[in-house]
N, C-alpha and C positions, 0 to 999 in steps of 0.2 A: 852270981850265981853265974853257973855253968849252962849254956846252951849243948842240947845232944839234937841232931839234926838227921832223919833216915834221909837218904836219897834210894829209892828203889826202882828195879827194874830188872827185866832180862837179862841187860849183858851179853844179848849172843850174835856176838863179841860188843866187847866194851869197844869204846869207839875213841877218837880224837874229841869229838865233841860229846861227851859223857868228859871226858878228863878234862876238858872245859869250862864244865858245870863244879864238877867237886872242887877244882883249883879257883873258885870265885866263892864259891859257898865257904871257904873256908876263911873268907874274910870277914864272914859275917857270925859264924859257928864256932864254940870250943872244941865240939867234937861229931864228927863226920862218918855214918855209917851206910858204906853203901852195901845194900843189900839184894840181892840176888834174887827173886822170884820166883818159886814153884809155876809158872804158867798153865793148869793143862788146855788152854787154848790153841799153843801154840805150840808145834813141833822144834824142840829145838837143836840146832847144829852141832853143838858143842854140852857134853854133859855138864850135871852142876858141877862137879870136881874140876874139869876144865874152865870152867867162869868162874870160879870162886879164883884159882890157880892164875888166870891170866888176870884177873881183875887186882889179884896180890902183886902182882908182879907190875902191872900198869899204876898204882898207885903207893909202890913203896916208897919213893920220896915224901911221902909226906904222913908223920908220926900222930896229927890226930886224924886219921882217916882210918878204919876197923871194915873189914871185910866179914859180912856174914850173910848166911842166906835163909831165907825166911818162909812158910808155910801157912795159909791162913789168909786171916785179915789186916791188911797193915796197919790198920790201929791198935790191935792187939797184940803186937810185934814193938809197938811204939811204948806203950804202956808198960812191955817187961821190961823195956832199954831206957823209959824213963827220958823218951825222947818229947819235944816239945813244936815239933817244927817237921812236916815233911816239904823236901826239895824236889820238886818236877820243872822239867824243862820244855820250853813250848817251841817247838821249829816253826810252825805254820799257824795259821788260822784254823786249820782244820784240827789244829790237835788239840785246842781250846775247847769244846764242847765235850768230848769226852772227859780230859782232865778238869774242867770246872765241874761235871756231873760229879765226878770222886771224891772230888775236896768237897763237895754239900753233902755226898753221903757220910766221909767220913768225920765231917763236923756235927753233924746227925749224930753219929756215935759215940765222939767223944769231942766235946764243944771247948776243951782245955788242946786241941791240936790243933795248930794251923798249917797252912798249905802255901809255900812261895814259889810261885812259879818264874822261872828266869828265862829269860830269850838267851839263845845262844849268841855268840860273838859272830862278826859277818862271816870269819875265816871256816866256820863250822855248820853252819846253817843249813848247806845241804847232805851234810855225812848222817848217817842214819845205818845202823848195825845190817837192815835188811840190805841198803845198797851197798855195803860193807861188803858183804854173802855174795850177792852178784856180781860183784868185779871179781872176787875171789875163785870163785867158782866158773869164769871165765880166764883167767892167769891175768887180771888188768894188774897195774900196779897200785900199790896198796900205801903209796907212799904219801904222808899227809893225813893217812886216813883214821890210822891204827897206831899204836905202839909198836916197835920191829918184834917184840916177843909173839904181837897179838899177828902180827903177819904170817909169822915161821908157822905160826899154828894151823891159818888157816891155809897155808901153803900144803901143807903135811896132809890136813885133811880133806881137799881135794886132789891131791897126789899131785902136786906139779914142786919144779926145783923150788925149795929153800932160797926166798933171796938172800944173797950174798952184799956184805956192808964194806963199802971199806977202809 
């Protein structure tokens, strides 16, 4: 039986923390769909096309990862893909209440869809897209926080010199 999981988020931008969850998810799923959600409550820094491209560049080494976008309910998207798992990352206790509530609602709407919560590696616990955007906005170093392609895109977005690599 092939297991398809969805790791959904805004990925604005995708970070090393997201990459950590993706890599570790592949240890127990056959196919992972990393899905960028349209979130009407957040003003995105990157367009959907930009986010998808950065996600593809960041995950290109994994042949079992697909990058897609979706709009609407995650349970409906999961049903269309034949997914049985939703992967969610929990960085802090403050994430848990919202994520738990969403997992229960998803189970209410689709009892065959399970949610798996993953804690990040110690090295990536402090990384979030919002923190990365703030560091980038002020021209700080993004080394170790994001893939080099994402660092370049952030530098261009905020009008900073694109970092050179040795």
